[in-house]
LODRENDO-975263 format. One record per residue (C-alpha): residue number from 1; residue in one letter; x, y, z. Coordinates in steps of 0.05 Angstrom, whole numbers, plus 5000, padded with zeros to 4 digits. Example, Ala and Ser with C-alpha at 12.3 -4.5 7.8 and 13.67 -1.06 7.14 Angstrom:
! residues 2
 num residuo    x    y    z
   1       A 5246 4910 5156
   2       S 5273 4979 5143
//
This chain:
! residues 82
 num residuo    x    y    z
   1       M 7761 9440 0247
   2       N 7772 9403 0313
   3       T 7778 9328 0313
   4       F 7757 9288 0375
   5       F 7777 9215 0382
   6       T 7726 9175 0422
   7       V 7713 9102 0441
   8       H 7649 9064 0453
   9       A 7655 9000 0492
  10       V 7600 8947 0493
  11       A 7608 8906 0556
  12       K 7577 8837 0565
  13       N 7582 8792 0625
  14       D 7586 8716 0629
  15       R 7510 8711 0632
  16       G 7504 8747 0565
  17       E 7477 8812 0597
  18       Y 7499 8878 0567
  19       L 7519 8938 0609
  20       L 7483 9004 0596
  21       L 7498 9069 0632
  22       Q 7449 9127 0641
  23       R 7479 9194 0621
  24       A 7480 9249 0674
  25       A 7426 9303 0671
  26       H 7478 9358 0658
  27       R 7512 9322 0599
  28       A 7495 9322 0525
  29       R 7435 9276 0512
  30       P 7415 9279 0586
  31       L 7388 9216 0619
  32       K 7395 9175 0555
  33       W 7421 9103 0560
  34       N 7487 9089 0528
  35       C 7546 9041 0527
  36       V 7612 9062 0560
  37       T 7641 9121 0521
  38       G 7699 9169 0528
  39       Y 7757 9205 0495
  40       V 7821 9171 0474
  41       Q 7881 9204 0509
  42       D 7945 9225 0473
  43       H 7989 9166 0455
  44       E 7934 9116 0475
  45       S 7906 9063 0430
  46       A 7831 9058 0421
  47       E 7832 8990 0456
  48       A 7870 9018 0516
  49       G 7822 9077 0518
  50       A 7761 9032 0518
  51       L 7788 8990 0575
  52       R 7808 9052 0614
  53       E 7739 9083 0606
  54       L 7706 9018 0627
  55       K 7748 9018 0691
  56       E 7738 9093 0705
  57       E 7663 9093 0693
  58       T 7644 9027 0725
  59       G 7703 9000 0765
  60       L 7701 8937 0722
  61       E 7759 8904 0687
  62       G 7750 8878 0616
  63       K 7783 8849 0556
  64       I 7777 8865 0482
  65       I 7738 8812 0444
  66       K 7726 8848 0379
  67       T 7740 8916 0348
  68       T 7707 8952 0290
  69       E 7732 8998 0235
  70       P 7734 9072 0255
  71       H 7674 9114 0239
  72       W 7672 9189 0235
  73       T 7619 9243 0232
  74       E 7618 9318 0231
  75       D 7572 9359 0275
  76       E 7536 9425 0257
  77       E 7595 9464 0285
  78       G 7645 9431 0238
  79       N 7677 9386 0291
  80       R 7698 9317 0268
  81       W 7683 9259 0315
  82       V 7722 9194 0304
//
């Protein structure tokens, strides 16, 4: 079983507006709207990964306001997603 560590970042500006990104047509769940997501790199905290992904995908800087407990699921191929 493979395990993939991912982050999901919900970004909100000072006006209370939330950032949504549209997934590329060639990616899984094409053209669906989503928050900032990505993989956590080796030796990187989830918080650092979320801020890095926000910067990479949008060019925006952010700060961590709140975190949640980890959640995991398994897909039909037996991969674990955390």
